[in-house]
C-alpha positions in Angstrom: 73.5 111.6 -33.4 74.1 110.8 -37.0 71.8 111.2 -39.8 69.7 108.2 -40.9 71.2 106.1 -43.6 69.6 106.4 -47.0 69.8 103.5 -49.3 68.6 103.1 -52.7 69.0 99.1 -52.4 70.5 96.4 -50.3 70.5 92.7 -50.7 72.8 89.6 -51.1 73.7 86.9 -53.4 75.8 83.8 -53.7 78.4 83.7 -56.4 81.0 81.1 -57.8 81.3 77.6 -57.0 80.8 74.3 -58.9 79.2 70.9 -58.6 81.0 67.9 -57.3 80.1 64.2 -57.4 80.4 62.1 -54.2 80.2 58.4 -54.2 81.2 55.4 -52.1 79.7 56.6 -48.9 77.5 54.8 -46.5 73.8 55.3 -46.6 72.6 56.1 -43.1 69.3 56.5 -40.9 69.2 59.8 -39.3 66.7 61.1 -36.7 66.6 64.8 -37.3 64.5 65.8 -34.3 64.0 64.1 -31.0 61.1 61.8 -31.1 60.9 62.0 -34.9 60.8 59.2 -37.5 64.0 58.1 -38.9 64.8 59.2 -42.3 67.2 57.5 -44.8 70.2 59.9 -45.9 72.2 58.8 -48.8 75.3 61.0 -48.9 76.2 60.0 -52.5 75.4 62.4 -55.1 75.9 65.9 -56.4 76.9 68.8 -54.2 77.2 72.4 -54.8 80.5 73.5 -53.5 82.9 76.6 -53.5 80.2 79.2 -53.5 80.6 82.6 -51.7 78.0 84.8 -49.9 78.2 88.5 -50.7 75.9 91.2 -49.0 75.6 94.6 -50.6 74.5 98.2 -49.5 74.0 100.8 -52.2 73.6 104.4 -50.9 71.0 106.9 -52.0 73.7 109.5 -52.7 76.7 107.8 -54.2 80.1 109.4 -53.9 82.4 106.6 -54.9 82.7 106.2 -58.6 82.9 102.4 -58.2 81.9 100.0 -55.5 84.1 99.0 -52.6 84.6 95.3 -52.0 85.7 94.3 -48.5 87.5 91.0 -48.0 88.3 89.7 -44.5 91.2 87.5 -43.2 91.8 84.0 -42.1 89.5 82.3 -39.7 87.0 85.3 -40.0 83.9 86.4 -41.9 82.6 89.7 -43.3 81.5 90.4 -39.5 85.0 92.0 -39.2 83.7 95.0 -41.1 80.4 95.4 -39.4 79.8 96.7 -36.0 82.8 96.6 -33.7 83.0 94.0 -30.9 82.3 96.8 -28.6 79.5 98.2 -30.4 80.8 101.1 -32.3 80.5 101.9 -36.1 82.5 99.6 -38.3 84.0 100.2 -41.7 81.1 98.9 -43.6 78.8 101.7 -42.1 81.7 104.2 -42.4 82.2 103.9 -46.2 78.6 103.6 -46.8 78.0 107.0 -45.0 80.8 108.4 -47.0 78.8 107.5 -50.1 80.4 104.2 -51.3 78.4 101.3 -52.5 79.8 98.4 -50.2 80.0 94.9 -51.0 80.9 92.6 -47.8 81.6 88.9 -48.2 82.1 85.8 -46.5 84.9 83.8 -48.3 84.5 80.2 -49.3 84.1 77.8 -46.4 83.3 80.5 -43.9 80.0 81.9 -42.4 77.0 82.0 -44.8 79.1 80.7 -47.8 78.9 77.2 -46.1 81.5 74.4 -46.1 81.8 71.4 -48.4 82.6 67.7 -47.4 86.1 67.2 -46.1 88.4 65.5 -47.1 86.2 64.6 -50.1 86.0 68.1 -51.4 88.1 70.1 -49.3 91.6 68.3 -48.5 92.6 68.2 -44.9 90.8 69.3 -41.8 89.8 72.7 -40.6 91.9 74.6 -38.1 90.2 76.1 -34.9 91.7 78.9 -32.8 91.7 79.2 -29.1 90.5 82.3 -27.3 94.2 83.1 -26.5 95.6 82.8 -30.1 94.3 86.1 -31.7 95.1 88.0 -28.4 98.8 87.0 -28.7 99.2 86.7 -32.6 97.2 89.7 -33.8 99.3 92.1 -31.6 96.6 92.9 -29.1 98.3 91.8 -26.2 101.7 90.7 -24.9 103.0 87.9 -27.3 103.9 85.3 -24.6 101.6 84.5 -22.0 99.6 87.9 -22.3 96.3 86.3 -22.3 94.4 85.1 -19.3 90.8 83.9 -18.9 90.2 86.6 -16.4 89.8 89.8 -18.3 91.3 91.9 -15.4 94.5 90.0 -15.8 95.2 90.3 -19.4 98.2 92.2 -20.5 97.6 94.5 -23.3 100.4 96.2 -25.4 101.0 99.7 -24.0 98.7 102.1 -25.8 96.8 99.5 -27.4 93.6 100.7 -29.3 91.9 97.3 -29.3 88.8 97.6 -27.3 89.4 95.4 -24.1 85.8 95.3 -23.3 85.1 93.8 -26.6 87.7 91.1 -26.7 85.6 88.2 -25.6 82.8 89.4 -28.0 85.4 89.4 -30.9 86.6 85.8 -30.3 82.8 84.7 -30.9 83.4 85.7 -34.6 86.0 83.2 -35.2 85.1 80.4 -37.5 86.9 77.2 -38.7 89.4 77.7 -41.7 91.3 75.4 -44.0 94.8 76.1 -45.5 93.9 74.0 -48.6 91.1 76.3 -50.1 93.1 79.1 -51.5 92.3 78.4 -55.1 88.7 77.9 -54.4 88.6 81.2 -52.5 90.4 83.0 -55.4 88.0 81.4 -58.0 85.0 82.8 -56.0 86.4 86.4 -55.8 87.2 86.4 -59.4 83.4 85.5 -59.9 82.5 88.4 -57.6 84.7 90.8 -59.4 83.2 89.6 -62.8 79.8 90.2 -61.4 80.2 93.6 -59.5 83.3 95.4 -60.9 84.8 97.8 -61.9 85.6 98.4 -58.2 88.0 99.0 -55.3 89.0 96.1 -53.2 90.1 96.5 -49.5 91.4 93.3 -48.1 93.0 92.2 -44.9 95.4 89.6 -43.7 95.1 86.2 -45.4 93.2 88.0 -48.2 96.4 89.7 -49.3 97.3 87.1 -51.6 93.4 87.0 -52.9 93.4 90.8 -53.5 96.5 90.9 -55.4 96.1 87.8 -57.3 92.6 88.6 -58.4 93.6 91.9 -59.6 96.3 90.2 -61.5 93.6 88.1 -63.1 91.3 91.0 -63.8 93.5 94.2 -64.0 90.8 95.9 -66.2 88.2 95.7 -63.5 90.2 96.8 -60.3 90.7 100.4 -60.0 92.6 100.4 -56.7 93.8 98.1 -54.0 93.7 98.8 -50.3 96.0 96.1 -48.5 95.4 96.2 -44.7 98.4 94.3 -43.1 98.5 91.9 -46.1 99.8 88.6 -44.9 100.3 87.3 -48.5 101.1 88.7 -51.9 100.4 88.3 -55.6 102.5 86.5 -58.2 106.0 88.4 -58.0 106.5 87.3 -61.8 103.4 89.2 -62.7 103.8 92.4 -60.6 103.8 94.4 -63.9 100.2 93.5 -64.4 99.3 95.9 -61.4 101.1 98.9 -62.8 98.0 100.8 -63.6 96.3 99.9 -60.3 97.2 102.2 -57.5 97.9 100.3 -54.2 97.7 101.5 -50.6 99.4 99.3 -47.9 98.6 99.8 -44.3 100.5 98.4 -41.2 99.6 99.1 -37.6 101.7 99.3 -34.5 104.1 96.9 -32.4 105.4 95.4 -35.5 109.1 95.7 -34.8 108.6 93.9 -31.5 106.8 91.0 -33.0 108.5 87.6 -34.0 106.6 87.3 -37.3 105.4 90.8 -38.6 108.6 92.3 -39.7 109.0 89.5 -42.1 105.3 89.6 -43.2 105.6 93.4 -43.7 108.8 93.2 -45.7 107.4 90.4 -47.9 104.6 92.8 -48.7 106.6 96.0 -49.2 109.1 94.0 -51.5 106.2 92.9 -53.5 105.1 96.7 -53.6 108.6 97.7 -54.8 108.3 95.2 -57.6 104.9 97.0 -58.7 106.8 100.3 -58.5 109.8 99.1 -60.5 107.3 98.1 -63.2 106.0 101.7 -63.3 103.1 101.4 -60.7 102.0 103.4 -57.8 102.3 101.9 -54.3 101.8 104.0 -51.1 103.0 102.2 -47.9 101.8 103.7 -44.6 103.0 102.6 -41.2 100.2 104.2 -39.1 102.6 105.1 -36.1 104.6 107.2 -38.5 101.6 109.4 -39.4 100.4 109.9 -35.8 98.0 107.0 -35.8 99.2 104.8 -32.8 98.2 101.7 -30.8 96.7 99.8 -33.8 96.5 96.0 -33.6 96.2 93.5 -36.7 92.6 94.1 -36.5 92.5 97.9 -37.1 88.9 97.9 -38.4 87.9 97.1 -34.8 90.4 99.3 -32.9 89.1 102.4 -31.1 90.5 104.6 -33.7 89.2 102.6 -36.5 87.4 105.5 -38.2 90.5 107.5 -38.2 92.1 104.7 -40.2 89.1 104.5 -42.4 89.3 108.2 -43.1 92.8 107.9 -44.2 91.8 105.2 -46.7 88.8 107.4 -47.8 91.1 110.4 -48.4 93.6 108.3 -50.3 90.9 106.9 -52.6 89.6 110.6 -53.2 93.2 111.7 -54.1 93.3 108.8 -56.7 90.2 110.2 -58.4 87.9 107.5 -57.3 85.3 109.8 -55.5 83.0 112.1 -57.2 
């Protein structure tokens, strides 16, 4: 039984965004509640758009010298870092117990950040994932035909650390995402950094480009970057801007046998090489090579998630970011 968590504060806020004017839409009468009286709704006017939701937890005994920001990947929300789908301790609680002030966010157009009208404000349409998609794409199960609606018939990768009993719970976290909101998301993350930092940013998957680009925009405010299987990178022409920010890149298992991930990893490590060529510090850790095996793309949820988190915590301490 762990000791009770002692917090000096917790709370949340929205940050970033802008006002957008919508015109030319038809006025409608809407019945909001069955049996209710119709109300006239005029969709024309000013809308708040592009804001981001952030929740924070501040420990009573602070060990981290700066706060830790957690940024999730595509089609996901900050729930990724909370309790695992099978009910175990997630990274948010782990780092909080280790004495880090933790800021966990839902990116623009996800979760409690809300959407804006589309295609008026957000170009295009949202993408939705089937229940099979992450099973096969996130290196949880066999990449072709490994998923089955019957949990007993699913083909997990050999030695997989993803909690099989939690998979159906995991897909309940998935939310719609766009491919056209990158700049809106970056703008909101910059606003968060301006409000909260100096800080460390730990970012996952789609947030790869967000973490690196925001650090390039605010290099004086970011003290370290933890890139967890980054699926995107920063501006290669500005890699030198990151030379004073230590970077840790983490990659899980089964990458070599995947059709996409060898290229994704090489793109990230090539970007890391550019940072190193400019005089920066980049540590690339392929988890199987250090004895941490069986990790999916969702390593913050895997059964050994705390072992991975401890590796991150140890690295941050070596970089002088823990008291």
